[in-house]
N, C-alpha and C positions, 0 to 999 in steps of 0.2 A: 488254051491258054490261060482261062480264069483262073483254074485250079493252082497254078504257078504264082499267079499274082496273091491268092490267098495265105498262099503258103509263107510268100516274102512276108505279108502282113503280120501273120502270125509270129514268123520268127524275130520281126522287129520290135512287136509288141513284148519277146520274151525276153530280148535282150535288155528292153525302155526297163521292165520290170525287174529284172535281176542287177540295174544298176542302179536302179532307186533303194533294193532292198541292201545292197553292198553299203551304199552312203549311209543308209539310215543304220546298219547295223554296227559300221565305223564310229558314227557319232554317239550310239551306246556306249561304244567300250571306252571312247575317250572321255565320257561323261562318269563312268563307272571310276575309270583310273583318277580322275579327278577327286571324285569324291573321298575314295580312298587314300589320298594324300592327307599329312598331317595339316591341319589347320592351324593359323596362327592362336595363340594363347590368348584368352580372356584376359583383359586387364594387363594387356601389353601393349607395348609401342604402336601396334597395329591397328589399336582401337582408334587412334585419333588419327592415324595417317589418312591423308586426304590426297594431295598433289603425288607427283612422280617422285620428287626429291623426299619426302615423308616416307613414300613406300622404300626407295633406295637404305635409307638411311636405316629403317628397321631390319631390312634384309641384312646390310653390314652388321648389325647389333648381332643378328640372330648367326652369322657368319663366325664374327669372333667369338661366341660362346660355345658354339657346337667345334672350332678349332680348337680352343681351350682345353674344353672336354676330350677331345682327340689325342692331343698331346699330353695330357695327366695320363691316358690309358695305355700309351706308347711305352 
């Protein structure tokens, strides 16, 4: 009976290691995606954005600029 207990312990350990690796690699993929996204431009509205309201205003400014650029290209 002891042999079966050892096999169960190994199986649990394997599942635990697999779960930890899945979480670690998932976090790495997310970090790479975030790193590859376009950062705010230096000297822009984003430099002084401190509050949520500031960030919302900057995002709206970026949206309007992108929308205008899109409308001109169509």
